N, C-alpha and C positions, 0 to 999 in steps of 0.2 A: 503494500499500499504506499510506503513512502517513496516509491520510485516515481510516482505520477507527478504533474501529467507527462504523458510520452507523446513521440510522435510516430504515427502509423506510416510507414514507408511502402505504399502501394501505387503502382504507375499501371497505365494501359499500354498495349504495343502501339496505339496510334498515338500515343504522348498527349491524348487528351484528357483532362482533367477528370479525377476519379471522386465519386460522390460516396462518402460513409455514412451510414444509416446505423442506429444503434438498435438491435432487435430486441435484447434482454439484457439485464444486467442495471444496478445503479450508477449510471454514468453520464458524463456530457461530452460533447465533442465540437469542437471548433475548426472546421477545415480538416486537417489530418491531424490535429492534437486532440488526445483523448484525456479526461480527466475522470478517475475512478472514485466513486463516494463512498462505496461500502464493499467489502470482500465480497467474492462469488465468482461465477461464471459470467464472462462477457460476451455477448454476439454481436458482431457488426455484419453489415451486408454492404459490399463494395459495388458500384455500378457506375457504367459508362454509357450514355445514352446514344453516342454517336453524333454524326453530323451528316452534311450533303456528301461528304467524302467516306465515311466510314459508318459501318452498320453498328447498331448498338452491342456493346460488348456482353459476354454470358456473365451474369452475377455472381459474385463469390461471395461465401461466408468465412468469415474470420472468426474464430473461436479461441478463448484462451481463460485461463483462470488466474485470480488474483487473492492472494492469501494475506492476513495482517501479519504485520513485523511484530517481532519478539521485541520485550524491553526487559531492563534490570532494575531493581531497587539498589541504590548505591549510597553507603554512609560510612564515614570514618567511626573507627573505633572510641568509645567513649571511655575515659579513664574514670575510676573511683571518685567521686565527689562529696565535697563538704556540703552538710545542711544549709550552710551560709550562701551557696552556690545557687540556690534555686529561689525563682522560677529560673529554668535554662531552656533555649530555643534547641529543639532537634534539627540538626541540618541533614535532612534526608531529601532523595531526588529521585525520580525516575528516567531512565536513558528517554521516554518518551515524553519527557515534559510533562507528564500529567500528575495530578495531586495524590500525595501518600496519603493513606488512613493508618491511624495509629491506634492500637488497643492494647491496654494494660493487662498482662496475663500474670504478673507477680509483684508483690510490694503494696505499699500504701501510698498514693499518688493520684493525681488527676491530671487530665491531658486536654488542653484545649486547643484545636488547631494541631500546630508542631510545638507547643509550649507545654512542657511539663513541670508541674509542682509537686515535691515529694511531701507528704506529710509525716512520715516515721522513716528513721534511718533503717536499712537493711537492703537486701538485693531485689532490684527492679530489672523486670523483663518486660519487653514490649514488643507486639508482633506489629509489623508493617506490609501492607498489601496495598495493589494497585490493580483494580478489576479490568481494565483495558478500555478500549472503545471500539468504534468503527475501523479504525486505524491499527492499532495495536493488541496483542495477546494480552491476557493477564499476566501480570510479572509474577515470579516465584516468592513467596513469602518469606521474610526474614525476621530473625529476631534480634534485638537489640538488648544487651543486659550488661549491667553495671552495677556495683555496689555504692551506698551511701553511707556515710558515717557522721556523728555527731562532732561539733568543734568543741575545741577546748575553752572553757572561761577563765579568765584570769581574775581571782580573788586575792587581793593583797591587805592585810592589816597593816594599820599606821603604827609605828613604834610608840610605845609609851613610856615617859620618862618615870623614874623613880618616884613614888608617891609616900606620903605620911600617913598612918594610921587615922588620923582625923580628918583627911581631905574630903571635901563633898563630893558626891556621885558625879561622876563625868561621862561623857559619850564616846562609844567605841567608834574610831573613824576607820574607814576602809574604801577601798576603789573595787569596782567589779565591771564584768562585760554585760551583765544583765541585772534586771531590777528585782530578782525573786528574794523571797525572806531569806535571812541569815539565821541559821542555829548555831547558839554558843555552847561550849562546854568549857569549864574552868576549873583548875586545882588550885587550893590556895584559900586564904582567909579574905575572900571577897564573895558577894552575890551579883548575879547578871539579871536584870530587869529592863524588859523593853530597849535593848541595846546600851542600857547604862551600866556601868560597874558602880557597885555601893560596897565602900570598904566597912569592915564590920570591927574596928579597933584594934586589929592584929596585926603584927607583922609578920613577914615572910616572902617566900618565892612565888610569883603569880605565873601560871601558864595558861594561856587563853587561845581555844582554838576555835576556828569559825568552819562552818560547812554550808554551801549553797546547793541546793538538791539539782539534780539533773533535769532538764526539760526535753521537749521533743527536739531540740536543736543544738544544746549544749550537753555536755558532761557536766558532772558536778565540779565543784571547786573547793578548795579548801587552803587555810593556811594558820599558822601557828605562831605566836609569840609570845614573850616571857618579859617579866618586868618586877621590880622589888618594891616592897611597901616595908617602911621601917617605922618604928614606934615614934609617935608624935613627942613623947618628952624625952627621945634621944640628945645625946650630948652633942651630934651632928646636926646642925641646923640649917647648913646650905644645900639644899636639895640639888639645885644645879651642879655644884662642885661634886657632889656624890656620883650623879649621873655622868660626868664627864672625867673620873678618874680613869677609865678604862673607854678607849674608842677603837674602832677598827677601820681600816681603809685600805686600797679602794672597796667600796662595796655597793654593788656586786662586783667579783674578782674571777679572772680566769686562771691566775698563776701562783701570785703570792699575795698575802695578807699581812699587812702590817699592824700589830698591836700596840698602841700606845697607852704607856702608864705600866705596862706589865713590868715586873722586877724579875732578875735572873732565878731568883729561889722560888718564884710562883710556880704552883703546880696548875697546869692548864690540861681539860679535858676536852675532847672532841665530841659532840653528840650530833646524830643524824635527827631527822623531823619526827622519826618513828622512836626514837631513844635508843637506836644502836649506836654503838660507840666506834669511832675510826680512829686511825692512828695517821699523824701528819708530822714531817720533820720541822722542827722550829730550831732557829738559831737567833740569838740574841732576841728580838722582838719581831722576828719575821717567820711567818708560818707559811711553808710550801704546801699548797694544795692541787698542784697540777695533776695529780693522781686520782684524786676525789671526783667520784660521779659529779654530775651536775645535780644542785638542789639545794635545800635549805638547811643550814646547820648551826650549831649553838656552841659557844665556848664558854665553858665553866671554869672560872678562874679561883682558885682555891677554894673550889667547894661553895663558892657563894654567888658571884657575879656571872650572869648569862648574857653574852653578846651574841646578837644573831647576825649572819651573814649570808650572801647567796654565791655559790658558786656556778658561773655559767659554762 
């Protein structure tokens, strides 16, 4: 069908013009050029009526079959995608330039025209089809398959300076990728209520953990920090000076961590976010963290002070 229009080469021995007439089949003719509109058998009658010098020619029947052209559905492989990448446009064509139909056969998603919007992470399978028309056969159905996964969210608690046991309640500060509620867990002499820390008049080390539950798009996020609470009647009254006795930098770090204020005889412990202990070389006031996995760590100095740092 894609070969038309074509020219029928037919002549009379008298070299007089030959007339072509369609006897059967869906086609049209203009002179000796024929256009077929639908596949099937085409029959033409060729005639020449003669003139004053030539008798009419014997009529001839020209018959031939016309078949539909084949077509194929074409698309590039789709790589696995984050839930943040939807809605996504499916770039799928047929070689016959006819519209492709999509049908979801696996997964939680909706498809409008060629745009897919995934509702729940997992495997997605889509059947593509093209039924053809008067010129093209139907295309072989093909399956588009790919996986979707939840995005990671960033939940980071703001550091809390050393507090005295008589301080007023204060709000927990954080940054997050999403606006879901935060679930807090705490160990130490404090209470948590509606995102505020309430001191209960006792001193100690406070460890505060935050969890943001997973959504249909994001994985859960978590973070943990620690801070000190000292007695309000302590002889040490300058809280800012207490907080600045020990500091670490650069933070985050990739190779070395400098601990400001540490003494040569100080005992330093290196603890992971889950409480597991790590070993790292320390020389003077510099900690070699090149061999540590990426993550959040705590330095416990002389069994009391906790300093938090991140290894990238």
